[in-house]
All heavy atoms as TSV, in Angstrom:
chain	resi	resn	atom	element	x	y	z
A	1	ARG	N	N	0.835	-1.182	0.000
A	1	ARG	CA	C	0.000	0.000	0.000
A	1	ARG	C	C	0.874	1.237	0.000
A	1	ARG	O	O	1.818	1.339	0.746
A	1	ARG	CB	C	-0.932	-0.021	1.192
A	1	ARG	CG	C	-1.892	-1.172	1.123
A	1	ARG	CD	C	-2.854	-1.281	2.262
A	1	ARG	NE	N	-2.489	-0.571	3.441
A	1	ARG	CZ	C	-3.342	-0.235	4.382
A	1	ARG	NH1	N	-4.594	-0.553	4.280
A	1	ARG	NH2	N	-2.948	0.410	5.449
A	2	ALA	N	N	0.495	2.189	-0.795
A	2	ALA	CA	C	1.322	3.380	-1.002
A	2	ALA	C	C	1.067	4.437	0.061
A	2	ALA	O	O	-0.035	4.580	0.573
A	2	ALA	CB	C	1.044	3.961	-2.382
A	3	THR	N	N	2.113	5.196	0.373
A	3	THR	CA	C	2.012	6.413	1.172
A	3	THR	C	C	2.690	7.511	0.376
A	3	THR	O	O	3.258	7.252	-0.668
A	3	THR	CB	C	2.684	6.250	2.551
A	3	THR	OG1	O	4.063	5.974	2.354
A	3	THR	CG2	C	2.035	5.157	3.357
A	4	MET	N	N	2.646	8.740	0.853
A	4	MET	CA	C	3.141	9.856	0.053
A	4	MET	C	C	4.331	10.542	0.685
A	4	MET	O	O	4.484	10.561	1.883
A	4	MET	CB	C	2.040	10.901	-0.133
A	4	MET	CG	C	0.900	10.435	-0.972
A	4	MET	SD	S	1.375	9.861	-2.589
A	4	MET	CE	C	2.213	11.278	-3.228
A	5	SER	N	N	5.122	11.151	-0.165
A	5	SER	CA	C	6.224	12.017	0.242
A	5	SER	C	C	6.447	13.017	-0.871
A	5	SER	O	O	6.309	12.698	-2.032
A	5	SER	CB	C	7.494	11.206	0.460
A	5	SER	OG	O	8.573	12.047	0.720
A	6	SER	N	N	6.790	14.244	-0.522
A	6	SER	CA	C	7.147	15.230	-1.545
A	6	SER	C	C	8.081	16.253	-0.932
A	6	SER	O	O	8.177	16.392	0.282
A	6	SER	CB	C	5.916	15.916	-2.119
A	6	SER	OG	O	5.331	16.749	-1.161
A	7	SER	N	N	8.768	16.967	-1.768
A	7	SER	CA	C	9.733	17.966	-1.321
A	7	SER	C	C	9.019	19.265	-0.970
A	7	SER	O	O	7.936	19.551	-1.456
A	7	SER	CB	C	10.741	18.210	-2.434
A	7	SER	OG	O	11.580	19.265	-2.085
A	8	ASP	N	N	9.655	20.059	-0.122
A	8	ASP	CA	C	9.122	21.383	0.195
A	8	ASP	C	C	9.293	22.328	-0.983
A	8	ASP	O	O	8.578	23.313	-1.090
A	8	ASP	CB	C	9.831	21.962	1.413
A	8	ASP	CG	C	9.489	21.212	2.680
A	8	ASP	OD1	O	8.409	20.608	2.741
A	8	ASP	OD2	O	10.311	21.243	3.603
A	9	ASN	N	N	10.247	22.034	-1.859
A	9	ASN	CA	C	10.468	22.861	-3.048
A	9	ASN	C	C	9.489	22.406	-4.119
A	9	ASN	O	O	9.498	21.268	-4.518
A	9	ASN	CB	C	11.895	22.678	-3.578
A	9	ASN	CG	C	12.921	23.090	-2.564
A	9	ASN	OD1	O	12.701	24.007	-1.796
A	9	ASN	ND2	N	14.039	22.400	-2.556
A	10	VAL	N	N	8.657	23.318	-4.591
A	10	VAL	CA	C	7.606	22.952	-5.531
A	10	VAL	C	C	7.702	23.810	-6.781
A	10	VAL	O	O	7.778	25.029	-6.695
A	10	VAL	CB	C	6.210	23.144	-4.887
A	10	VAL	CG1	C	5.115	22.824	-5.865
A	10	VAL	CG2	C	6.082	22.275	-3.651
A	11	ALA	N	N	7.705	23.172	-7.927
A	11	ALA	CA	C	7.657	23.919	-9.188
A	11	ALA	C	C	6.287	24.574	-9.295
A	11	ALA	O	O	5.284	23.994	-8.926
A	11	ALA	CB	C	7.903	22.972	-10.354
A	12	ALA	N	N	6.254	25.777	-9.795
A	12	ALA	CA	C	5.013	26.555	-9.860
A	12	ALA	C	C	3.938	25.831	-10.657
A	12	ALA	O	O	4.142	25.456	-11.801
A	12	ALA	CB	C	5.293	27.917	-10.475
A	13	GLY	N	N	2.793	25.619	-10.024
A	13	GLY	CA	C	1.640	25.047	-10.703
A	13	GLY	C	C	1.718	23.569	-11.003
A	13	GLY	O	O	0.789	23.017	-11.560
A	14	GLU	N	N	2.786	22.894	-10.634
A	14	GLU	CA	C	2.925	21.475	-10.946
A	14	GLU	C	C	2.449	20.635	-9.765
A	14	GLU	O	O	2.770	20.912	-8.626
A	14	GLU	CB	C	4.388	21.165	-11.246
A	14	GLU	CG	C	4.610	19.768	-11.748
A	14	GLU	CD	C	6.038	19.576	-12.216
A	14	GLU	OE1	O	6.466	20.322	-13.113
A	14	GLU	OE2	O	6.708	18.706	-11.658
A	15	LYS	N	N	1.703	19.592	-10.060
A	15	LYS	CA	C	1.198	18.717	-9.015
A	15	LYS	C	C	2.358	17.968	-8.370
A	15	LYS	O	O	3.217	17.415	-9.054
A	15	LYS	CB	C	0.182	17.737	-9.597
A	15	LYS	CG	C	-0.537	16.934	-8.548
A	15	LYS	CD	C	-1.705	16.183	-9.134
A	15	LYS	CE	C	-2.418	15.423	-8.048
A	15	LYS	NZ	N	-3.578	14.707	-8.555
A	16	THR	N	N	2.409	17.959	-7.038
A	16	THR	CA	C	3.495	17.313	-6.310
A	16	THR	C	C	3.013	16.301	-5.276
A	16	THR	O	O	3.821	15.648	-4.635
A	16	THR	CB	C	4.370	18.353	-5.583
A	16	THR	OG1	O	3.560	19.058	-4.651
A	16	THR	CG2	C	5.007	19.311	-6.579
A	17	ARG	N	N	1.715	16.188	-5.109
A	17	ARG	CA	C	1.148	15.245	-4.143
A	17	ARG	C	C	-0.020	14.506	-4.785
A	17	ARG	O	O	-0.786	15.084	-5.554
A	17	ARG	CB	C	0.648	15.966	-2.894
A	17	ARG	CG	C	1.748	16.595	-2.097
A	17	ARG	CD	C	1.166	17.345	-0.901
A	17	ARG	NE	N	2.229	17.965	-0.155
A	17	ARG	CZ	C	2.717	17.466	0.983
A	17	ARG	NH1	N	2.215	16.374	1.484
A	17	ARG	NH2	N	3.701	18.084	1.593
A	18	TRP	N	N	-0.143	13.253	-4.424
A	18	TRP	CA	C	-1.221	12.412	-4.933
A	18	TRP	C	C	-1.879	11.685	-3.771
A	18	TRP	O	O	-1.733	10.466	-3.619
A	18	TRP	CB	C	-0.681	11.411	-5.965
A	18	TRP	CG	C	-0.313	12.052	-7.258
A	18	TRP	CD1	C	-1.116	12.169	-8.354
A	18	TRP	CD2	C	0.910	12.682	-7.604
A	18	TRP	NE1	N	-0.458	12.848	-9.348
A	18	TRP	CE2	C	0.800	13.169	-8.916
A	18	TRP	CE3	C	2.119	12.903	-6.929
A	18	TRP	CZ2	C	1.825	13.849	-9.562
A	18	TRP	CZ3	C	3.133	13.577	-7.566
A	18	TRP	CH2	C	2.982	14.038	-8.871
A	19	PRO	N	N	-2.638	12.391	-2.939
A	19	PRO	CA	C	-3.276	11.719	-1.794
A	19	PRO	C	C	-4.271	10.646	-2.227
A	19	PRO	O	O	-4.559	9.724	-1.475
A	19	PRO	CB	C	-3.966	12.861	-1.038
A	19	PRO	CG	C	-4.099	13.960	-2.039
A	19	PRO	CD	C	-2.953	13.812	-3.003
A	20	GLU	N	N	-4.750	10.740	-3.447
A	20	GLU	CA	C	-5.722	9.756	-3.937
A	20	GLU	C	C	-5.114	8.368	-4.144
A	20	GLU	O	O	-5.850	7.393	-4.302
A	20	GLU	CB	C	-6.391	10.246	-5.236
A	20	GLU	CG	C	-5.463	10.391	-6.419
A	20	GLU	CD	C	-4.776	11.735	-6.558
A	20	GLU	OE1	O	-4.593	12.453	-5.554
A	20	GLU	OE2	O	-4.404	12.070	-7.700
A	21	VAL	N	N	-3.777	8.243	-4.124
A	21	VAL	CA	C	-3.164	6.928	-4.324
A	21	VAL	C	C	-2.850	6.214	-3.011
A	21	VAL	O	O	-2.485	5.037	-3.020
A	21	VAL	CB	C	-1.893	6.990	-5.197
A	21	VAL	CG1	C	-2.193	7.662	-6.521
A	21	VAL	CG2	C	-0.732	7.650	-4.492
A	22	VAL	N	N	-3.006	6.911	-1.887
A	22	VAL	CA	C	-2.726	6.279	-0.592
A	22	VAL	C	C	-3.640	5.072	-0.419
A	22	VAL	O	O	-4.854	5.154	-0.622
A	22	VAL	CB	C	-2.908	7.283	0.565
A	22	VAL	CG1	C	-2.778	6.589	1.918
A	22	VAL	CG2	C	-1.886	8.400	0.439
A	23	GLY	N	N	-3.043	3.934	-0.103
A	23	GLY	CA	C	-3.799	2.699	0.091
A	23	GLY	C	C	-3.860	1.814	-1.134
A	23	GLY	O	O	-4.248	0.655	-1.044
A	24	LEU	N	N	-3.473	2.337	-2.297
A	24	LEU	CA	C	-3.461	1.530	-3.517
A	24	LEU	C	C	-2.162	0.743	-3.608
A	24	LEU	O	O	-1.167	1.079	-2.965
A	24	LEU	CB	C	-3.583	2.426	-4.750
A	24	LEU	CG	C	-4.840	3.278	-4.879
A	24	LEU	CD1	C	-4.763	4.129	-6.146
A	24	LEU	CD2	C	-6.070	2.400	-4.904
A	25	CYS	N	N	-2.145	-0.279	-4.447
A	25	CYS	CA	C	-0.891	-0.990	-4.694
A	25	CYS	C	C	0.017	-0.065	-5.508
A	25	CYS	O	O	-0.437	0.881	-6.147
A	25	CYS	CB	C	-1.138	-2.306	-5.416
A	25	CYS	SG	S	-1.618	-2.140	-7.142
A	26	ALA	N	N	1.310	-0.341	-5.469
A	26	ALA	CA	C	2.298	0.520	-6.123
A	26	ALA	C	C	2.028	0.672	-7.618
A	26	ALA	O	O	2.159	1.764	-8.167
A	26	ALA	CB	C	3.697	-0.020	-5.879
A	27	GLU	N	N	1.656	-0.406	-8.289
A	27	GLU	CA	C	1.421	-0.337	-9.744
A	27	GLU	C	C	0.239	0.574	-10.081
A	27	GLU	O	O	0.298	1.331	-11.045
A	27	GLU	CB	C	1.218	-1.733	-10.329
A	27	GLU	CG	C	2.496	-2.559	-10.363
A	27	GLU	CD	C	3.645	-1.854	-11.086
A	27	GLU	OE1	O	3.440	-1.324	-12.193
A	27	GLU	OE2	O	4.754	-1.838	-10.529
A	28	GLU	N	N	-0.819	0.495	-9.310
A	28	GLU	CA	C	-1.975	1.378	-9.538
A	28	GLU	C	C	-1.593	2.831	-9.257
A	28	GLU	O	O	-1.987	3.740	-9.992
A	28	GLU	CB	C	-3.165	0.962	-8.677
A	28	GLU	CG	C	-3.842	-0.298	-9.157
A	28	GLU	CD	C	-4.415	-0.150	-10.569
A	28	GLU	OE1	O	-5.059	0.872	-10.856
A	28	GLU	OE2	O	-4.211	-1.080	-11.364
A	29	ALA	N	N	-0.832	3.049	-8.182
A	29	ALA	CA	C	-0.383	4.403	-7.842
A	29	ALA	C	C	0.458	4.983	-8.979
A	29	ALA	O	O	0.285	6.139	-9.362
A	29	ALA	CB	C	0.408	4.381	-6.540
A	30	LYS	N	N	1.353	4.176	-9.528
A	30	LYS	CA	C	2.206	4.640	-10.621
A	30	LYS	C	C	1.380	5.052	-11.835
A	30	LYS	O	O	1.658	6.073	-12.463
A	30	LYS	CB	C	3.196	3.541	-11.004
A	30	LYS	CG	C	4.309	3.371	-9.990
A	30	LYS	CD	C	5.140	2.129	-10.214
A	30	LYS	CE	C	5.950	2.168	-11.464
A	30	LYS	NZ	N	6.902	1.028	-11.565
A	31	LYS	N	N	0.341	4.294	-12.166
A	31	LYS	CA	C	-0.515	4.627	-13.318
A	31	LYS	C	C	-1.171	5.992	-13.135
A	31	LYS	O	O	-1.215	6.802	-14.059
A	31	LYS	CB	C	-1.593	3.559	-13.510
A	31	LYS	CG	C	-1.076	2.262	-14.058
A	31	LYS	CD	C	-2.209	1.264	-14.174
A	31	LYS	CE	C	-1.691	-0.112	-14.525
A	31	LYS	NZ	N	-2.771	-1.111	-14.539
A	32	ILE	N	N	-1.678	6.239	-11.937
A	32	ILE	CA	C	-2.365	7.505	-11.660
A	32	ILE	C	C	-1.380	8.672	-11.706
A	32	ILE	O	O	-1.653	9.723	-12.292
A	32	ILE	CB	C	-3.097	7.437	-10.306
A	32	ILE	CG1	C	-4.266	6.440	-10.420
A	32	ILE	CG2	C	-3.570	8.812	-9.855
A	32	ILE	CD1	C	-4.903	6.066	-9.106
A	33	ILE	N	N	-0.208	8.482	-11.100
A	33	ILE	CA	C	0.800	9.548	-11.092
A	33	ILE	C	C	1.263	9.853	-12.516
A	33	ILE	O	O	1.368	11.014	-12.911
A	33	ILE	CB	C	1.987	9.161	-10.193
A	33	ILE	CG1	C	1.523	9.087	-8.733
A	33	ILE	CG2	C	3.139	10.153	-10.356
A	33	ILE	CD1	C	2.494	8.398	-7.797
A	34	LEU	N	N	1.523	8.817	-13.300
A	34	LEU	CA	C	1.968	9.027	-14.681
A	34	LEU	C	C	0.904	9.695	-15.543
A	34	LEU	O	O	1.236	10.414	-16.489
A	34	LEU	CB	C	2.414	7.709	-15.306
A	34	LEU	CG	C	3.758	7.182	-14.795
A	34	LEU	CD1	C	3.994	5.766	-15.284
A	34	LEU	CD2	C	4.892	8.104	-15.214
A	35	ALA	N	N	-0.369	9.496	-15.228
A	35	ALA	CA	C	-1.435	10.177	-15.969
A	35	ALA	C	C	-1.365	11.694	-15.750
A	35	ALA	O	O	-1.630	12.472	-16.662
A	35	ALA	CB	C	-2.803	9.646	-15.546
A	36	ASP	N	N	-0.981	12.105	-14.543
A	36	ASP	CA	C	-0.856	13.533	-14.215
A	36	ASP	C	C	0.509	14.106	-14.585
A	36	ASP	O	O	0.637	15.292	-14.866
A	36	ASP	CB	C	-1.046	13.751	-12.711
A	36	ASP	CG	C	-2.470	13.533	-12.254
A	36	ASP	OD1	O	-3.388	13.679	-13.086
A	36	ASP	OD2	O	-2.667	13.221	-11.071
A	37	LYS	N	N	1.535	13.256	-14.528
A	37	LYS	CA	C	2.910	13.720	-14.726
A	37	LYS	C	C	3.656	12.672	-15.555
A	37	LYS	O	O	4.384	11.836	-15.025
A	37	LYS	CB	C	3.569	13.904	-13.355
A	37	LYS	CG	C	4.948	14.496	-13.383
A	37	LYS	CD	C	5.448	14.696	-11.944
A	37	LYS	CE	C	6.831	15.268	-11.902
A	37	LYS	NZ	N	6.909	16.645	-12.351
A	38	PRO	N	N	3.467	12.691	-16.877
A	38	PRO	CA	C	4.036	11.657	-17.753
A	38	PRO	C	C	5.557	11.550	-17.711
A	38	PRO	O	O	6.106	10.491	-17.991
A	38	PRO	CB	C	3.571	12.059	-19.151
A	38	PRO	CG	C	2.434	12.990	-18.948
A	38	PRO	CD	C	2.646	13.641	-17.613
A	39	ASP	N	N	6.245	12.626	-17.327
A	39	ASP	CA	C	7.705	12.596	-17.283
A	39	ASP	C	C	8.246	12.162	-15.916
A	39	ASP	O	O	9.449	12.207	-15.672
A	39	ASP	CB	C	8.277	13.964	-17.645
A	39	ASP	CG	C	7.896	15.043	-16.641
A	39	ASP	OD1	O	6.856	14.899	-15.966
A	39	ASP	OD2	O	8.635	16.040	-16.537
A	40	ALA	N	N	7.360	11.704	-15.025
A	40	ALA	CA	C	7.776	11.341	-13.670
A	40	ALA	C	C	8.740	10.164	-13.669
A	40	ALA	O	O	8.567	9.196	-14.409
A	40	ALA	CB	C	6.546	11.002	-12.820
A	41	ASP	N	N	9.755	10.284	-12.835
A	41	ASP	CA	C	10.682	9.187	-12.553
A	41	ASP	C	C	10.214	8.615	-11.216
A	41	ASP	O	O	10.589	9.108	-10.157
A	41	ASP	CB	C	12.109	9.715	-12.468
A	41	ASP	CG	C	13.119	8.647	-12.093
A	41	ASP	OD1	O	12.806	7.449	-12.236
A	41	ASP	OD2	O	14.223	9.017	-11.659
A	42	ILE	N	N	9.365	7.587	-11.270
A	42	ILE	CA	C	8.739	7.048	-10.072
A	42	ILE	C	C	9.635	5.983	-9.464
A	42	ILE	O	O	10.049	5.044	-10.137
A	42	ILE	CB	C	7.345	6.482	-10.386
A	42	ILE	CG1	C	6.465	7.592	-10.951
A	42	ILE	CG2	C	6.729	5.853	-9.133
A	42	ILE	CD1	C	5.123	7.135	-11.446
A	43	ILE	N	N	9.912	6.157	-8.175
A	43	ILE	CA	C	10.758	5.232	-7.441
A	43	ILE	C	C	9.920	4.647	-6.310
A	43	ILE	O	O	9.393	5.381	-5.475
A	43	ILE	CB	C	11.999	5.958	-6.877
A	43	ILE	CG1	C	12.770	6.615	-8.023
A	43	ILE	CG2	C	12.873	5.007	-6.084
A	43	ILE	CD1	C	13.793	7.616	-7.587
A	44	VAL	N	N	9.784	3.322	-6.274
A	44	VAL	CA	C	9.009	2.631	-5.243
A	44	VAL	C	C	9.988	2.120	-4.191
A	44	VAL	O	O	10.945	1.410	-4.513
A	44	VAL	CB	C	8.190	1.477	-5.842
A	44	VAL	CG1	C	7.407	0.746	-4.749
A	44	VAL	CG2	C	7.236	1.995	-6.913
A	45	LEU	N	N	9.739	2.488	-2.930
A	45	LEU	CA	C	10.627	2.137	-1.823
A	45	LEU	C	C	9.820	1.652	-0.623
A	45	LEU	O	O	8.696	2.117	-0.400
A	45	LEU	CB	C	11.422	3.371	-1.379
A	45	LEU	CG	C	12.299	4.051	-2.419
A	45	LEU	CD1	C	12.674	5.449	-1.964
A	45	LEU	CD2	C	13.527	3.210	-2.654
A	46	PRO	N	N	10.387	0.757	0.193
A	46	PRO	CA	C	9.712	0.384	1.444
A	46	PRO	C	C	9.662	1.583	2.397
A	46	PRO	O	O	10.593	2.399	2.426
A	46	PRO	CB	C	10.604	-0.713	2.026
A	46	PRO	CG	C	11.426	-1.215	0.889
A	46	PRO	CD	C	11.584	-0.032	-0.047
A	47	VAL	N	N	8.590	1.681	3.168
A	47	VAL	CA	C	8.472	2.742	4.171
A	47	VAL	C	C	9.679	2.663	5.093
A	47	VAL	O	O	10.100	1.578	5.492
A	47	VAL	CB	C	7.158	2.584	4.967
A	47	VAL	CG1	C	7.131	3.506	6.172
A	47	VAL	CG2	C	5.967	2.850	4.078
A	48	GLY	N	N	10.256	3.819	5.402
A	48	GLY	CA	C	11.391	3.886	6.303
A	48	GLY	C	C	12.745	3.869	5.612
A	48	GLY	O	O	13.773	4.025	6.263
A	49	THR	N	N	12.744	3.690	4.287
A	49	THR	CA	C	14.000	3.705	3.546
A	49	THR	C	C	14.611	5.099	3.601
A	49	THR	O	O	13.932	6.079	3.312
A	49	THR	CB	C	13.765	3.315	2.071
A	49	THR	OG1	O	13.191	2.014	2.017
A	49	THR	CG2	C	15.047	3.352	1.271
A	50	PRO	N	N	15.893	5.209	3.960
A	50	PRO	CA	C	16.527	6.533	3.934
A	50	PRO	C	C	16.641	7.035	2.491
A	50	PRO	O	O	16.912	6.254	1.583
A	50	PRO	CB	C	17.920	6.293	4.520
A	50	PRO	CG	C	17.983	4.874	4.935
A	50	PRO	CD	C	16.776	4.168	4.425
A	51	VAL	N	N	16.413	8.327	2.308
A	51	VAL	CA	C	16.493	8.921	0.974
A	51	VAL	C	C	17.279	10.224	1.046
A	51	VAL	O	O	17.392	10.837	2.102
A	51	VAL	CB	C	15.088	9.195	0.378
A	51	VAL	CG1	C	14.332	7.897	0.146
A	51	VAL	CG2	C	14.284	10.120	1.258
A	52	THR	N	N	17.807	10.645	-0.092
A	52	THR	CA	C	18.511	11.917	-0.164
A	52	THR	C	C	17.501	13.058	-0.110
A	52	THR	O	O	16.330	12.872	-0.430
A	52	THR	CB	C	19.327	12.017	-1.460
A	52	THR	OG1	O	18.428	11.923	-2.569
A	52	THR	CG2	C	20.371	10.917	-1.537
A	53	LYS	N	N	17.963	14.230	0.260
A	53	LYS	CA	C	17.069	15.387	0.364
A	53	LYS	C	C	17.196	16.322	-0.822
A	53	LYS	O	O	16.606	17.393	-0.828
A	53	LYS	CB	C	17.341	16.138	1.661
A	53	LYS	CG	C	16.974	15.321	2.879
A	53	LYS	CD	C	17.057	16.142	4.123
A	53	LYS	CE	C	16.720	15.250	5.306
A	53	LYS	NZ	N	15.854	15.871	6.255
A	54	ASP	N	N	17.962	15.926	-1.829
A	54	ASP	CA	C	18.100	16.784	-3.003
A	54	ASP	C	C	16.771	16.841	-3.758
A	54	ASP	O	O	16.010	15.893	-3.758
A	54	ASP	CB	C	19.225	16.288	-3.917
A	54	ASP	CG	C	18.978	14.894	-4.459
A	54	ASP	OD1	O	18.589	14.019	-3.656
A	54	ASP	OD2	O	19.171	14.679	-5.662
A	55	PHE	N	N	16.519	17.975	-4.373
A	55	PHE	CA	C	15.249	18.163	-5.093
A	55	PHE	C	C	15.453	17.909	-6.574
A	55	PHE	O	O	16.325	18.508	-7.209
A	55	PHE	CB	C	14.734	19.584	-4.882
A	55	PHE	CG	C	13.471	19.859	-5.654
A	55	PHE	CD1	C	12.294	19.227	-5.328
A	55	PHE	CD2	C	13.479	20.746	-6.715
A	55	PHE	CE1	C	11.136	19.473	-6.043
A	55	PHE	CE2	C	12.329	21.000	-7.439
A	55	PHE	CZ	C	11.158	20.358	-7.092
A	56	ARG	N	N	14.652	17.001	-7.111
A	56	ARG	CA	C	14.605	16.746	-8.548
A	56	ARG	C	C	13.127	16.763	-8.927
A	56	ARG	O	O	12.368	15.895	-8.500
A	56	ARG	CB	C	15.251	15.408	-8.881
A	56	ARG	CG	C	16.736	15.418	-8.622
A	56	ARG	CD	C	17.463	14.232	-9.168
A	56	ARG	NE	N	16.601	13.161	-9.595
A	56	ARG	CZ	C	16.947	11.886	-9.625
A	56	ARG	NH1	N	18.145	11.521	-9.257
A	56	ARG	NH2	N	16.107	10.968	-10.038
A	57	PRO	N	N	12.688	17.741	-9.694
A	57	PRO	CA	C	11.257	17.905	-9.964
A	57	PRO	C	C	10.614	16.721	-10.675
A	57	PRO	O	O	9.411	16.511	-10.544
A	57	PRO	CB	C	11.175	19.172	-10.812
A	57	PRO	CG	C	12.554	19.444	-11.274
A	57	PRO	CD	C	13.500	18.769	-10.338
A	58	GLU	N	N	11.381	15.920	-11.407
A	58	GLU	CA	C	10.781	14.786	-12.112
A	58	GLU	C	C	10.654	13.550	-11.226
A	58	GLU	O	O	9.941	12.614	-11.561
A	58	GLU	CB	C	11.601	14.444	-13.369
A	58	GLU	CG	C	12.939	13.792	-13.099
A	58	GLU	CD	C	14.048	14.738	-12.624
A	58	GLU	OE1	O	13.853	15.968	-12.581
A	58	GLU	OE2	O	15.117	14.234	-12.287
A	59	ARG	N	N	11.312	13.529	-10.058
A	59	ARG	CA	C	11.302	12.350	-9.190
A	59	ARG	C	C	10.060	12.334	-8.303
A	59	ARG	O	O	9.695	13.331	-7.687
A	59	ARG	CB	C	12.545	12.337	-8.309
A	59	ARG	CG	C	12.579	11.134	-7.365
A	59	ARG	CD	C	13.855	11.079	-6.574
A	59	ARG	NE	N	14.073	12.326	-5.858
A	59	ARG	CZ	C	15.263	12.771	-5.504
A	59	ARG	NH1	N	16.352	12.094	-5.795
A	59	ARG	NH2	N	15.385	13.904	-4.861
A	60	VAL	N	N	9.416	11.173	-8.254
A	60	VAL	CA	C	8.294	10.948	-7.355
A	60	VAL	C	C	8.594	9.658	-6.604
A	60	VAL	O	O	8.781	8.609	-7.220
A	60	VAL	CB	C	6.949	10.815	-8.115
A	60	VAL	CG1	C	5.816	10.502	-7.145
A	60	VAL	CG2	C	6.655	12.071	-8.913
A	61	ARG	N	N	8.664	9.749	-5.305
A	61	ARG	CA	C	8.893	8.556	-4.487
A	61	ARG	C	C	7.565	8.042	-3.969
A	61	ARG	O	O	6.766	8.800	-3.425
A	61	ARG	CB	C	9.805	8.883	-3.317
A	61	ARG	CG	C	11.206	9.244	-3.751
A	61	ARG	CD	C	12.059	9.572	-2.536
A	61	ARG	NE	N	13.426	9.841	-2.934
A	61	ARG	CZ	C	14.120	10.888	-2.530
A	61	ARG	NH1	N	13.572	11.769	-1.708
A	61	ARG	NH2	N	15.355	11.060	-2.931
A	62	VAL	N	N	7.352	6.750	-4.132
A	62	VAL	CA	C	6.161	6.084	-3.608
A	62	VAL	C	C	6.658	5.101	-2.562
A	62	VAL	O	O	7.443	4.203	-2.867
A	62	VAL	CB	C	5.384	5.346	-4.719
A	62	VAL	CG1	C	4.212	4.577	-4.135
A	62	VAL	CG2	C	4.906	6.332	-5.782
A	63	PHE	N	N	6.237	5.289	-1.323
A	63	PHE	CA	C	6.643	4.414	-0.230
A	63	PHE	C	C	5.560	3.371	0.007
A	63	PHE	O	O	4.380	3.719	0.100
A	63	PHE	CB	C	6.894	5.230	1.036
A	63	PHE	CG	C	8.069	6.144	0.895
A	63	PHE	CD1	C	7.913	7.443	0.468
A	63	PHE	CD2	C	9.344	5.688	1.166
A	63	PHE	CE1	C	9.005	8.288	0.311
A	63	PHE	CE2	C	10.453	6.514	1.034
A	63	PHE	CZ	C	10.278	7.810	0.606
A	64	VAL	N	N	5.961	2.123	0.085
A	64	VAL	CA	C	4.992	1.029	0.254
A	64	VAL	C	C	5.208	0.324	1.588
A	64	VAL	O	O	6.344	0.187	2.050
A	64	VAL	CB	C	5.075	0.017	-0.911
A	64	VAL	CG1	C	4.645	0.659	-2.215
A	64	VAL	CG2	C	6.464	-0.574	-1.053
A	65	HIS	N	N	4.106	-0.130	2.185
A	65	HIS	CA	C	4.146	-0.870	3.444
A	65	HIS	C	C	4.419	-2.341	3.206
A	65	HIS	O	O	5.111	-2.969	3.989
A	65	HIS	CB	C	2.822	-0.724	4.194
A	65	HIS	CG	C	2.619	0.654	4.748
A	65	HIS	ND1	N	3.288	1.117	5.850
A	65	HIS	CD2	C	1.839	1.656	4.329
A	65	HIS	CE1	C	2.926	2.343	6.096
A	65	HIS	NE2	N	2.043	2.702	5.182
A	66	ASP	N	N	3.849	-2.895	2.177
A	66	ASP	CA	C	3.967	-4.327	1.907
A	66	ASP	C	C	4.908	-4.560	0.736
A	66	ASP	O	O	4.830	-3.872	-0.273
A	66	ASP	CB	C	2.604	-4.926	1.557
A	66	ASP	CG	C	1.597	-4.705	2.674
A	66	ASP	OD1	O	1.966	-4.816	3.846
A	66	ASP	OD2	O	0.448	-4.403	2.343
A	67	THR	N	N	5.760	-5.550	0.854
A	67	THR	CA	C	6.623	-5.921	-0.257
A	67	THR	C	C	5.779	-6.671	-1.271
A	67	THR	O	O	5.126	-7.661	-0.927
A	67	THR	CB	C	7.776	-6.822	0.221
A	67	THR	OG1	O	8.466	-6.145	1.260
A	67	THR	CG2	C	8.709	-7.148	-0.896
A	68	PRO	N	N	5.760	-6.198	-2.531
A	68	PRO	CA	C	4.947	-6.902	-3.525
A	68	PRO	C	C	5.517	-8.287	-3.798
A	68	PRO	O	O	6.718	-8.491	-3.807
A	68	PRO	CB	C	5.057	-6.022	-4.777
A	68	PRO	CG	C	6.174	-5.071	-4.507
A	68	PRO	CD	C	6.438	-5.048	-3.037
A	69	SER	N	N	4.614	-9.249	-3.961
A	69	SER	CA	C	5.071	-10.610	-4.257
A	69	SER	C	C	5.217	-10.785	-5.765
A	69	SER	O	O	4.522	-10.149	-6.541
A	69	SER	CB	C	4.098	-11.640	-3.710
A	69	SER	OG	O	2.830	-11.445	-4.290
A	70	ILE	N	N	6.147	-11.612	-6.154
A	70	ILE	CA	C	6.371	-11.892	-7.561
A	70	ILE	C	C	5.964	-13.335	-7.809
A	70	ILE	O	O	6.344	-14.235	-7.078
A	70	ILE	CB	C	7.857	-11.685	-7.927
A	70	ILE	CG1	C	8.260	-10.250	-7.648
A	70	ILE	CG2	C	8.121	-12.079	-9.366
A	70	ILE	CD1	C	9.730	-9.966	-7.785
A	71	GLY	N	N	5.177	-13.546	-8.835
A	71	GLY	CA	C	4.751	-14.924	-9.075
A	71	GLY	C	C	4.192	-15.133	-10.442
A	71	GLY	O	O	4.022	-14.299	-11.237
């Protein structure tokens, strides 16, 4: 299930938060984010993963609680 994170630095008028994806699986969250921001570099990480604080406007981090299973 996805949670949200975004930088305090925001490009003017550009969407930087997607509260509507909270609780969805990572793949569904990515589809919704890409619909709003086609150039997004989406990175899926487990909750609690340390991340850098540098700002890159194309980067969107999606933090997940559950590790997706592969099968």
